[in-house]
N, C-alpha and C positions, 0 to 999 in steps of 0.2 A: 272403501276409498282410498285412493294411493296418494299417500301425502309425503311432503318432504318440508324442511325447513331451510331456508335460504336466504340470501344478501342480494337485494337487487343492484344492478350495475347501472350508473348514471349514464347518460347518453354519449357525452364525451368519450368515455372509456368504451362503449359499445361500438361507436364509430371506428375506432382503433381495432377492435376484433374483426369488424367487417373488412378493414383493409388487410388484416393478416390472413383471413380467411381466403380473400381473392389471390393474394402472393401465394398462400399454399396450393390452391386449386389449379394454378399454372402447372403445377407438376404433374397433373394428370394421374392423381392416387386413385385408387379403387376406394372410395371412402363415402360414408352417410355424414352431411353437413349439418351441422345444429344451426337451425335458424337462429340469426342473431337476437331477435327479440325474445328467444326462449333460453338464451345463455343467463344463469345464476350463479352464484359462488354458493354452492351447496354446503350446508353445515351438518345437516342429519339427513339420511334418506331413512323414512319410516315405514315406507311400504303399505301393505294393506291394514288398514286401520278401522276399527268399528266407529260409527258416526257417535256413538254413546261415550266415546274417549275422548271426544275434541273438548268439551268444557274443561276437564281436568287438565288435558294437556295444554290447553290456553292459560290456565291459571299457573301452571309451573313454568312458561314462556315468558309470563309477565315477571315471574319471579326471577328468572335469568336474566332478563333484560334490566330489571332494576338493580342487578349488582355488576353491571359491566358498564364503563364509562364508553363516551363515543371514542372512535380512534380513526386514524386514516392509514389507507392501503393504497398501493398502486400496483399495475400489471408490470410482470417482471419475468422475463423469460419464458422459453417455450420447452416442453419436454413430452415424453410419451411414457403410457402404461403398457405393458409391463417393463420393456426395456428396447433399446434401438435395434437390438437384434430381431425382434418380431412386434414391432408396433402394433398395438390395436387402439389406442386411444391418443389423439393429439390434442394437448392442453397448453393453457397459459397459466405461468405461476403467480403468486402474489407475494409483494413484498410489505412486511407487517413491521415497520421499524418502532411502533408503539408496543408491540406485543399484545395487540387486543384479541386477534383472531383465536389462537389456540385455547387461551382462558375461557372466551365464550364457548367455543366447541366442548370443552370439558364440562362445563355447567349444563348445558343443554344434553351432553351424555349422560351425566348424572341423574337429572330429572326424568329423562325418559327411560332410563334403566330401571327408576323406582317404579316406573309403570309397567314394566315388563317387555319392553322393546330390548332385542339384543344390542350389545355395545359392538362398536366397528371393532374388528380384529385387526384391520390394517393400521399400521401408522397413518396418522392424520397429513395429508398433503394438500392443503388447500388450493384450488385449483378451477379455472373454467373450462369446459370442455368445448374445443372447437370441431371434432370430427372423430367419428369412429371408423376405423381402418379396417377394410375387409380382405386386403392381401398384402402381402410383402413388395409388390410392386412399387419401384420407384422409392423403397426405403433408405436407398444411399443418398439420393438428391433431398429427401425429406430433412435428413440428419443435416447435410451439408448448409441448408438453407436456414435450419432453426441457430445452427452454431453461428451463423454469419449476422443475426439480427442484433440490434443494439440490445442489451439487458433490459432497459427500462423502456417500457412501451406504452405508457401513460403518465399523466401529471398524478399526484397522490389525490385521492378524493376521501371524504368522510363516510364512515359508515354510521348512521344514527338511528338504525332500525334493522329488523329481519322479519321474516314473513312465514307464515304457514300457508304452504301452496297445495293445491289439489291437482295432481297430473290425471288426465283422462285420454288414454290412449285410443288412436283410432288410424284408418287406412291414410288420412290427410296427415298424420303425424301427431305429437303430443299437444294437447291444449290444457294452458294452465289456469287455474282459478285461484286468486288471493282469498283464503278464509280469515286471515287475521294478520295485524300487524304489531309488532313489537317494539316500542322506542326503548333506546339505551338510555337508562338515566342515572347509571352509577356514578360515583365519585372517584376522582384518581386519588391514588394515596398521595398524601401530603407530609411533610416532615415538621411538626411544630417547632417553633423557634425554642431554643433552650432558654431555660428560666434561670435569670440570673440569681447568684448564690446569696441567701440571706446575710447580709454583713454583721447581723448580730450573732 
């Protein structure tokens, strides 16, 4: 089973992605565009996973979710991998003012590493993939259009859960099935009020 862990994107933000894709499609790039319904914020790609591992994986994800408070993010900025000289992946970045994403990703990394899944070697850049670019055709126009965009591409939205998803590949593209959803129930750290000194 080909699995990954991801955050679903609300419909309003997804509509913004549709508009972005439409704008970039006008550049006549040689690219494979991700269907808007398939866009997720991937937290961890697990790859081929034995069905017998799923119960433990779900238990560990419940633990990760229980340690993570809800937080808000927004779509922010457009970039490419690996770099503008040879763009291969076009993506939308995430603004995370409450610093919720990376701690959640680290918890997931720790829990899945304990099960034998390899850690990601590359630095984490939370993003949503818009397209996979097949040639450098139009890369100059691509960069110009990306840099001309307003940095803030959506209103903030709350992240309240994440999902375990199975990806089945076919000639018609990827088909996603949600195998589990994990609600964030952690508490934000608070500062206790100072205790008055005992006058005695």
